[in-house]
C-alpha positions in Angstrom: 34.7 -38.9 1.6 36.0 -36.5 -1.0 36.0 -32.7 -0.6 33.5 -32.5 -3.5 31.0 -34.8 -1.8 31.4 -33.0 1.5 30.7 -29.7 -0.3 27.6 -31.1 -1.9 26.3 -32.5 1.4 26.9 -29.1 3.1 25.2 -27.3 0.3 22.2 -29.6 0.4 22.0 -29.2 4.2 22.1 -25.5 4.0 19.4 -25.4 1.4 17.2 -27.7 3.4 17.8 -25.6 6.5 16.7 -22.4 4.7 13.6 -24.2 3.4 12.7 -25.4 6.8 13.1 -21.9 8.4 11.0 -20.4 5.6 8.3 -23.0 6.3 8.4 -22.4 10.0 8.0 -18.7 9.5 5.0 -19.2 7.2 3.4 -21.6 9.8 4.2 -19.1 12.6 2.3 -16.4 10.7 -0.9 -18.5 10.3 -1.0 -20.2 13.7 -1.3 -18.6 17.2 1.8 -16.9 18.3 1.9 -18.8 21.6 0.0 -21.8 22.9 -1.6 -19.5 25.5 -3.2 -17.5 22.7 -5.4 -20.4 21.6 -9.0 -19.8 22.5 -8.6 -16.4 24.1 -11.1 -13.6 23.6 -10.5 -11.1 20.9 -12.3 -7.9 19.7 -13.9 -8.6 16.4 -14.3 -5.1 15.0 -11.7 -2.5 14.2 -12.0 1.0 12.8 -8.7 2.6 11.7 -7.5 6.0 10.6 -3.9 6.5 9.5 -1.9 9.3 7.8 1.7 9.6 6.6 4.1 10.0 3.7 4.2 8.3 0.3 6.7 8.0 -2.4 5.8 6.9 -5.9 8.2 4.5 -7.6 7.4 4.7 -11.3 7.4 7.1 -14.2 4.9 9.9 -14.2 3.6 10.9 -17.6 1.0 13.6 -18.4 2.4 16.4 -16.2 2.6 20.0 -17.4 6.4 19.8 -17.3 8.3 16.6 -18.3 11.6 16.9 -16.5 13.1 14.4 -14.0 13.4 16.9 -11.1 9.7 17.9 -11.5 8.5 14.3 -11.7 10.5 13.5 -8.6 8.9 16.5 -6.8 5.4 15.2 -7.8 6.2 11.6 -6.7 6.3 12.5 -3.0 3.3 13.5 -1.0 0.8 13.1 1.8 -1.2 9.9 2.1 -4.0 8.6 4.4 -6.2 5.6 4.8 -9.4 4.5 6.5 -10.4 0.9 7.1 -13.1 -1.1 8.8 -12.2 -4.7 9.7 -14.1 -7.7 11.0 -12.3 -10.8 12.4 -14.4 -14.0 11.9 -11.7 -16.0 13.6 -8.8 -14.9 15.8 -6.0 -14.9 13.2 -7.9 -13.7 10.2 -9.2 -10.2 9.4 -11.5 -9.2 6.5 -11.6 -5.4 5.8 -12.7 -2.8 3.4 -10.0 -0.1 3.1 -9.7 3.3 1.3 -6.4 4.9 0.7 -5.7 8.4 -0.7 -2.6 10.2 -1.9 -2.0 13.9 -2.8 1.0 15.7 -4.2 1.5 19.0 -6.0 4.2 21.1 -7.7 4.5 24.3 -9.8 6.8 25.9 -12.3 6.9 29.1 -14.4 4.4 27.9 -17.0 1.9 26.0 -14.8 1.3 23.6 -12.0 0.0 20.1 -11.1 -2.0 18.7 -8.2 -2.3 14.9 -8.2 -4.9 12.8 -6.4 -5.0 9.0 -6.3 -7.9 7.2 -4.6 -7.9 3.5 -4.0 -10.7 1.3 -2.5 -10.3 -2.4 -2.0 -11.3 -5.4 0.2 -8.4 -6.7 2.3 -7.6 -10.0 3.9 -5.1 -10.0 6.8 -3.2 -12.8 8.7 -2.2 -12.1 12.3 1.4 -13.2 12.9 1.3 -11.9 16.5 -1.8 -11.3 18.5 -1.1 -10.5 22.1 -3.0 -8.5 24.6 -0.9 -5.4 24.2 0.5 -5.8 20.6 -0.5 -7.3 17.3 1.3 -7.7 13.9 -0.6 -8.5 10.7 0.2 -8.9 7.0 -2.6 -8.1 4.5 -3.4 -7.4 0.9 -6.1 -7.0 -1.7 -7.1 -5.9 -5.2 -9.4 -3.0 -5.9 -10.3 0.1 -8.0 -8.1 3.2 -8.6 -9.2 6.7 -9.5 -6.5 9.2 -10.8 -7.0 12.9 -11.1 -4.6 15.8 -12.0 -5.9 19.3 -11.5 -3.4 21.4 -13.3 -2.8 24.9 -14.8 -1.2 25.6 -18.1 -0.4 29.3 -18.7 -3.1 30.1 -16.0 -5.7 28.1 -17.8 -7.3 25.0 -16.0 -6.5 21.6 -17.3 -7.9 18.4 -15.8 -6.9 14.8 -16.4 -8.9 11.8 -15.1 -8.5 8.0 -15.3 -9.3 4.8 -13.7 -7.6 1.4 -13.4 -7.2 -1.7 -11.1 -4.5 -1.8 -8.4 -3.3 -4.0 -5.6 -1.7 -3.5 -2.3 0.3 -5.3 0.4 0.7 -4.0 3.9 2.4 -4.8 7.2 0.6 -3.3 10.2 1.6 -3.2 13.9 -0.7 -2.1 16.7 0.2 -1.2 20.3 -2.8 -1.1 22.6 -3.1 2.1 24.6 -6.2 0.8 26.3 -8.8 -2.0 25.7 -10.4 0.0 22.9 -7.7 2.3 21.5 -4.6 1.3 19.6 -1.6 3.1 18.1 -0.8 1.9 14.6 2.2 1.9 12.4 1.9 0.6 8.8 4.2 0.1 5.8 2.3 -0.4 2.5 3.1 -1.1 -1.1 0.5 0.0 -3.7 0.8 -1.0 -7.3 -1.1 0.3 -10.3 -0.6 1.6 -13.9 -2.9 3.9 -15.9 -3.3 3.0 -19.6 -5.4 5.9 -20.7 -6.9 9.1 -19.4 -9.3 11.8 -20.4 -7.9 15.3 -20.6 -10.1 18.4 -20.5 -8.4 21.7 -21.6 -9.9 24.8 -23.3 -13.4 23.2 -22.9 -12.4 20.2 -25.1 -12.1 16.6 -23.8 -9.7 14.1 -25.5 -8.7 10.6 -24.6 -4.9 10.1 -24.3 -3.5 6.5 -24.5 -0.4 5.9 -22.5 2.3 3.8 -24.1 5.5 2.1 -22.9 7.4 5.2 -23.8 4.9 7.5 -22.0 4.0 5.5 -18.9 1.9 6.7 -15.9 2.9 4.3 -13.1 1.0 5.0 -9.9 2.9 2.5 -7.7 4.2 3.8 -4.4 5.5 2.9 -0.9 3.9 4.5 2.1 4.7 4.8 5.8 1.7 5.7 8.0 0.8 6.1 11.6 -2.6 6.5 13.3 -5.2 5.3 15.7 -7.6 2.4 15.8 -10.8 1.8 17.7 -11.4 -1.9 18.8 -14.8 -3.1 19.8 
């Protein structure tokens, strides 16, 4: 057999092996983690509260100062989320979740205080569901509300807007007791605002955001918190 044919066989085998491993990982995330997990009792309701740090990944338009260092300062802030989940079957969770984000900054001529609120349904698959630890992957699509309470030369200026966003999250829970869990979550949130209303000097105007003047609300967040299982 020629070296060329051997290379093609090796390449095809490696590709098939990668595809098989990917398929096994996908199956492992939708089926019980172990055979002993089948049919076991599980708590169907979970109430969760998390808090942590978020970093926005896109361009921020509409601030009172349009410089890269100031946009970077406003892109990092405090975030939190609250969710209530019901599990109709062991490895599937259906939840309603709310996520908030806040950041602020100031300069000689003014200041900005950003708020981003996001509410969405969420579906989660449990990759691992053991007595003391669980790991799930979830996501959803929902509504976003943006607000910027700013000051320009000591005069209040408020910007508001709404859009649609999506999120993906990986959540791990370590059980401290039968009812209480310690959570750690990594979440990606994606959204873009296309227009907003700005109120300044008692006048309200609608500002359309273009490709050259984008307001990207997407961010990556790391959160920890507690959950109550019942």
